[in-house]
Backbone as numpy.savetxt, mean C-alpha at the origin, in Angstrom:
# Nx Ny Nz CAx CAy CAz Cx Cy Cz
23.00 4.49 -28.75 22.43 4.74 -28.23 22.17 5.03 -26.64
21.03 5.74 -25.97 21.23 6.08 -24.40 20.88 5.15 -23.95
21.22 4.68 -22.67 21.22 4.28 -21.61 19.67 4.27 -20.71
18.95 3.03 -20.75 17.42 3.38 -20.27 17.76 3.27 -18.65
18.96 2.29 -18.32 18.49 2.43 -17.38 19.47 3.41 -16.28
19.18 4.32 -15.31 19.91 5.39 -14.87 19.77 5.33 -13.44
20.73 5.56 -12.41 20.22 5.66 -11.33 19.50 7.31 -11.14
18.41 6.97 -10.52 17.75 8.48 -10.54 17.18 8.67 -9.32
17.28 10.19 -8.98 17.10 10.54 -7.28 15.43 11.16 -7.68
14.48 11.02 -8.61 13.51 11.34 -9.29 12.91 9.53 -9.15
13.38 8.79 -8.66 12.75 7.30 -8.71 11.82 7.35 -7.89
10.38 6.66 -7.52 9.41 6.70 -6.36 9.56 5.55 -5.72
10.42 4.37 -6.19 10.45 3.44 -5.47 11.22 3.64 -4.02
12.24 4.33 -3.88 12.79 5.02 -3.40 12.16 5.71 -2.04
11.45 6.60 -2.31 10.80 7.66 -1.57 9.66 6.85 -1.16
9.14 5.98 -1.33 8.13 4.84 -1.16 8.58 4.08 0.06
9.51 3.45 0.19 10.35 2.81 0.73 10.73 3.57 2.24
11.04 5.17 1.90 11.31 5.83 3.14 10.25 6.08 4.02
8.83 6.50 3.11 7.75 6.66 4.15 7.60 5.59 4.99
7.87 4.37 4.44 6.85 3.07 4.58 7.89 2.17 5.36
9.21 1.92 4.45 10.04 0.95 4.74 10.45 0.12 5.95
9.39 -0.16 6.69 10.27 -1.39 7.45 8.72 -2.15 7.98
9.15 -3.20 8.84 7.75 -4.22 9.38 6.92 -3.61 9.84
7.44 -3.02 10.53 6.60 -2.05 11.80 5.53 -1.42 11.25
6.02 -0.21 10.38 5.09 0.21 9.63 3.83 -0.10 9.33
4.47 -1.60 8.13 3.33 -2.23 7.68 2.86 -2.88 8.31
3.09 -3.01 9.67 1.86 -3.67 10.50 0.84 -2.85 11.30
1.38 -1.53 11.64 0.98 -0.36 12.24 -0.36 -0.28 10.58
0.19 -0.07 9.71 -0.73 0.17 8.47 -2.01 -0.84 8.45
-1.41 -1.88 8.64 -2.39 -3.53 8.22 -3.53 -3.31 9.66
-3.15 -2.56 10.79 -3.78 -2.35 12.18 -4.85 -1.43 11.86
-4.23 -0.40 10.95 -4.99 0.64 10.58 -6.62 0.07 9.89
-5.79 -0.40 9.04 -7.17 -1.15 7.64 -7.99 -2.20 8.16
-7.35 -2.48 10.02 -8.37 -3.58 10.50 -9.52 -2.83 11.51
-8.91 -1.43 11.37 -9.97 -0.97 12.34 -9.41 -0.15 13.81
-7.90 -0.48 14.19 -6.96 -0.05 15.40 -7.17 1.66 15.39
-7.33 2.53 16.19 -7.19 3.53 16.19 -6.35 4.27 17.32
-6.18 3.73 18.34 -5.46 4.65 19.47 -4.26 3.62 19.85
-2.96 4.35 20.22 -1.81 4.25 20.71 -1.89 2.44 21.39
-2.75 2.73 22.33 -2.48 1.62 23.44 -3.48 0.02 22.26
-4.12 0.44 21.38 -5.01 -0.70 20.93 -3.77 -1.17 19.72
-3.00 -0.21 18.98 -1.53 -0.94 18.27 -1.00 -1.71 19.04
-0.19 -1.08 20.64 0.43 -1.52 21.28 0.26 -2.74 21.81
-1.08 -3.48 22.06 -1.80 -4.59 22.63 -1.87 -5.23 21.74
-1.89 -5.14 20.24 -2.33 -5.69 19.34 -0.99 -6.31 18.53
-0.45 -5.17 17.95 1.24 -6.08 17.97 2.49 -6.01 18.32
2.11 -6.21 19.68 3.09 -6.38 20.78 4.65 -5.25 20.88
4.20 -4.01 20.32 5.30 -3.29 19.61 5.70 -2.86 20.79
7.25 -2.31 21.18 7.38 -1.40 22.43 7.08 -0.34 21.91
6.57 0.28 23.36 6.08 1.68 22.85 6.97 3.22 22.31
8.09 2.73 22.50 8.91 3.72 21.60 9.22 3.71 20.50
8.87 2.52 19.95 9.42 2.41 19.01 7.85 2.44 17.87
6.73 2.29 18.64 5.17 2.76 18.22 4.97 4.15 17.98
5.51 4.75 19.19 5.83 6.06 19.11 6.11 7.21 17.70
7.46 6.28 17.73 8.25 6.68 16.59 7.82 6.33 15.18
7.29 5.59 14.90 6.75 4.52 13.63 5.31 5.64 13.14
4.93 5.65 14.31 3.13 6.66 14.27 3.49 8.08 13.78
4.56 8.47 14.63 5.12 10.00 14.38 5.46 9.59 12.52
6.52 9.06 12.27 6.57 8.93 10.78 5.42 8.77 9.91
4.87 7.72 10.36 3.40 7.70 9.42 2.66 9.38 9.20
2.23 9.74 10.05 1.76 11.19 10.27 2.81 11.90 9.39
4.20 12.13 10.04 4.53 12.95 9.02 4.91 12.67 7.66
4.45 11.70 6.85 4.25 11.15 5.83 3.16 11.72 5.10
1.99 11.53 6.06 0.64 11.97 5.90 -0.05 10.52 5.22
0.54 10.21 5.98 -0.34 8.09 5.63 -1.38 8.28 6.84
-1.09 8.36 7.85 -2.16 8.60 9.31 -2.09 10.21 9.27
-3.33 10.02 10.05 -3.56 11.84 10.53 -4.09 11.56 12.24
-3.21 12.45 13.22 -4.03 12.73 14.50 -5.06 13.32 14.63
-5.83 12.59 15.17 -7.28 13.40 15.84 -7.76 13.37 17.36
-7.69 14.66 17.84 -7.79 14.24 19.33 -9.67 13.82 19.02
-9.72 13.41 20.62 -11.02 12.59 20.64 -11.80 13.60 21.85
-12.93 13.99 21.06 -13.86 15.33 21.96 -13.88 15.04 23.04
-14.09 13.96 23.44 -14.66 13.54 24.99 -13.39 13.48 25.48
-12.20 13.00 25.40 -11.13 13.43 26.11 -10.09 13.99 25.26
-9.73 15.55 25.20 -8.80 15.75 24.22 -7.23 15.44 24.46
-7.23 14.81 25.73 -5.43 14.15 25.74 -5.29 12.75 24.89
-6.62 12.42 24.80 -6.51 11.00 23.79 -6.95 11.06 22.29
-5.72 10.29 21.66 -5.57 10.79 20.30 -5.88 9.20 19.21
-6.72 9.85 18.58 -6.96 8.62 17.57 -5.85 8.69 15.89
-5.33 7.82 15.73 -4.77 7.35 14.45 -5.89 7.54 13.29
-6.09 8.12 12.44 -7.11 7.37 10.84 -6.05 8.08 9.89
-6.32 6.87 9.04 -5.54 6.70 7.48 -6.23 8.30 7.05
-5.37 8.50 6.35 -5.67 9.59 5.43 -5.98 8.74 4.13
-6.41 10.09 3.07 -6.23 9.69 1.51 -5.34 8.94 0.92
-3.85 9.59 1.36 -2.64 8.64 0.88 -2.54 7.53 1.76
-3.06 7.44 2.62 -3.16 6.01 3.61 -4.04 4.90 3.02
-5.14 5.20 2.60 -6.15 4.99 2.05 -5.78 4.22 0.44
-5.14 5.30 -0.25 -4.27 4.30 -1.48 -3.20 3.54 -1.24
-2.87 2.92 0.10 -1.87 2.20 -0.07 -2.66 0.38 -0.06
-3.77 0.49 0.19 -4.99 -0.79 0.42 -4.21 -1.56 -0.74
-4.19 -1.32 -2.01 -3.79 -2.78 -3.19 -2.61 -3.20 -3.06
-1.60 -1.83 -2.22 -0.28 -2.44 -2.14 -0.11 -3.38 -0.69
-0.94 -3.10 0.11 -0.81 -4.61 0.91 -1.75 -5.45 1.18
-2.69 -5.35 -0.06 -3.38 -7.17 -0.13 -2.36 -7.32 -1.15
-2.09 -7.05 -2.14 -0.48 -7.30 -2.73 0.70 -8.25 -2.37
0.98 -7.38 -1.28 2.09 -8.04 -0.42 1.75 -9.32 0.40
0.32 -9.26 1.24 -0.13 -10.32 1.71 -0.51 -11.39 1.01
-0.92 -11.29 -0.45 -1.05 -12.29 -1.33 0.15 -12.97 -1.49
1.32 -12.05 -1.86 1.92 -12.53 -2.67 2.69 -13.85 -1.25
2.66 -13.09 -0.10 3.19 -13.94 1.45 2.69 -15.18 1.34
1.54 -15.37 1.03 0.43 -16.31 0.90 0.92 -17.56 0.41
1.19 -16.97 -0.77 1.19 -18.07 -1.83 3.06 -18.40 -1.96
3.64 -17.30 -1.31 5.14 -18.02 -1.41 5.91 -18.01 -0.06
5.78 -17.93 0.86 6.24 -17.50 1.85 5.75 -18.30 3.23
4.30 -18.28 3.43 3.64 -19.21 4.25 2.81 -20.03 3.61
2.16 -19.97 2.30 1.94 -21.19 1.70 0.41 -21.39 2.08
0.04 -20.73 3.12 -1.14 -21.14 3.08 -2.01 -19.63 3.52
-3.57 -19.61 3.45 -4.04 -18.24 3.28 -4.43 -17.48 4.60
-3.85 -16.48 4.48 -4.20 -15.32 6.05 -5.51 -15.30 6.60
-5.25 -15.16 7.66 -6.84 -14.97 8.93 -6.84 -13.45 9.37
-7.81 -12.81 9.17 -9.16 -13.25 8.52 -8.81 -13.09 6.97
-9.84 -13.43 6.30 -9.53 -13.23 4.89 -10.56 -11.98 4.38
-9.73 -11.55 3.50 -10.44 -10.48 3.47 -11.32 -10.47 1.92
-12.57 -10.24 1.97 -13.05 -10.49 0.92 -14.40 -9.51 0.88
-14.26 -9.69 -0.45 -15.62 -8.34 -0.98 -17.16 -8.26 -0.47
-17.32 -7.16 0.51 -18.81 -6.63 1.10 -19.93 -7.15 0.07
-19.93 -7.21 -0.92 -21.16 -7.04 -1.44 -21.25 -8.37 -2.11
-20.31 -9.31 -2.13 -20.83 -10.54 -2.57 -20.17 -11.71 -1.68
-19.19 -11.15 -0.70 -18.87 -11.65 0.34 -17.84 -13.16 -0.21
-17.39 -12.69 -1.11 -16.36 -13.71 -1.91 -14.83 -13.41 -1.43
-14.17 -14.01 -1.56 -12.65 -13.65 -1.31 -12.13 -12.63 -2.99
-11.22 -11.97 -2.58 -10.52 -11.23 -3.64 -9.62 -12.09 -4.51
-10.08 -11.33 -5.93 -8.99 -12.38 -6.90 -7.56 -11.74 -6.75
-6.51 -12.38 -6.92 -5.24 -12.18 -7.07 -5.13 -10.64 -7.78
-4.36 -9.61 -6.65 -4.10 -8.54 -7.42 -2.96 -8.87 -8.41
-3.10 -7.80 -9.64 -2.68 -7.87 -11.03 -2.22 -6.65 -11.25
-1.35 -6.56 -12.72 -0.91 -5.33 -13.18 -1.57 -5.36 -14.34
-2.48 -4.86 -14.70 -3.30 -4.38 -15.72 -2.73 -3.31 -17.31
-3.15 -3.95 -18.45 -3.48 -2.78 -19.33 -4.84 -1.77 -19.47
-4.11 -0.74 -19.80 -5.32 0.30 -19.79 -6.68 -0.47 -20.29
-6.89 -1.39 -21.37 -8.09 -2.35 -21.68 -8.68 -3.12 -20.88
-7.52 -3.71 -19.59 -8.47 -4.24 -18.67 -7.63 -6.09 -18.48
-6.41 -5.57 -19.72 -5.89 -7.19 -19.83 -4.99 -7.48 -18.75
-5.04 -8.64 -18.38 -3.42 -8.58 -17.01 -2.54 -9.33 -18.06
-1.43 -8.13 -17.48 0.08 -8.60 -17.93 0.85 -9.42 -17.29
1.78 -10.03 -17.95 2.65 -10.61 -17.15 4.08 -9.87 -17.44
5.10 -9.99 -16.63 6.33 -9.32 -17.16 6.45 -9.40 -18.14
6.35 -10.40 -19.15 7.14 -10.38 -20.75 6.42 -9.65 -21.12
5.32 -8.54 -21.01 4.67 -8.05 -21.28 5.03 -6.59 -21.15
5.88 -6.64 -20.71 6.29 -5.19 -20.00 7.21 -4.44 -20.74
7.24 -3.26 -20.72 9.15 -2.94 -21.13 8.80 -1.79 -20.26
9.97 -1.00 -20.31 10.06 0.42 -19.73 10.42 1.27 -20.77
9.85 2.54 -20.54 9.80 3.70 -21.62 10.35 5.14 -20.70
10.75 5.99 -21.72 10.73 7.36 -21.13 9.28 8.28 -21.46
9.05 8.73 -20.72 8.23 9.41 -20.89 7.75 9.78 -22.57
8.42 10.51 -23.18 8.38 10.72 -24.50 8.22 9.67 -25.38
8.33 7.92 -25.05 8.28 6.98 -26.18 6.45 6.83 -25.99
5.67 7.40 -24.87 4.71 7.09 -24.48 3.67 7.14 -25.70
2.76 6.38 -25.82 1.80 6.30 -27.24 0.30 6.61 -26.31
-0.35 8.22 -26.27 -1.37 8.37 -25.17 -2.19 8.71 -26.11
-2.23 8.25 -27.40 -3.21 8.52 -28.41 -4.47 7.40 -28.10
-5.65 7.31 -27.23 -6.60 6.11 -27.66 -7.40 6.07 -29.01
-7.79 7.02 -29.60 -8.22 6.49 -30.98 -7.26 5.88 -31.82
-6.04 5.90 -31.45 -4.88 5.14 -32.23 -5.05 3.49 -31.88
-5.51 3.45 -30.74 -5.44 2.10 -29.59 -6.65 1.16 -30.31
-8.00 1.97 -30.61 -8.63 1.69 -30.94 -8.96 1.42 -32.70
-8.42 1.99 -33.16 -7.98 1.95 -34.52 -7.14 0.24 -34.84
-6.43 0.04 -33.90 -6.01 -0.97 -33.90 -6.21 -2.31 -33.43
-7.30 -2.12 -32.91 -8.28 -3.19 -32.44 -9.36 -3.61 -33.49
């Protein structure tokens, strides 16, 4: 029987950690989701040393998570904005925040993130099956690409 678990250079987790990987990058990302755009805003809100902030912003730009934009009124001033790739990190950030509230601080973080339409707090982030069922660890298995059942008609016939 072939071993399923093998160290792989193709694993996406090390690549994701290389892009984000440490506390300040996550706090800069959180600030971006809150609406911070300028170096001075990040520096004053986060209390981060200027050299570390410059390094982390450059890394996030290099990885395509943030983009640098010149301000038309003052070309020397730069705004940092989330890219589509950066926006895609929102579920990860929410999941980490919810995990921290539950397991580390034991209190709800402020400000509270709410649904803009209903003005109600979000449900916990979950892992879901393609049919929307919430899955627990016991419901999951690791499989190789050739072992996937990707026939939706087969799924409907079984139901």
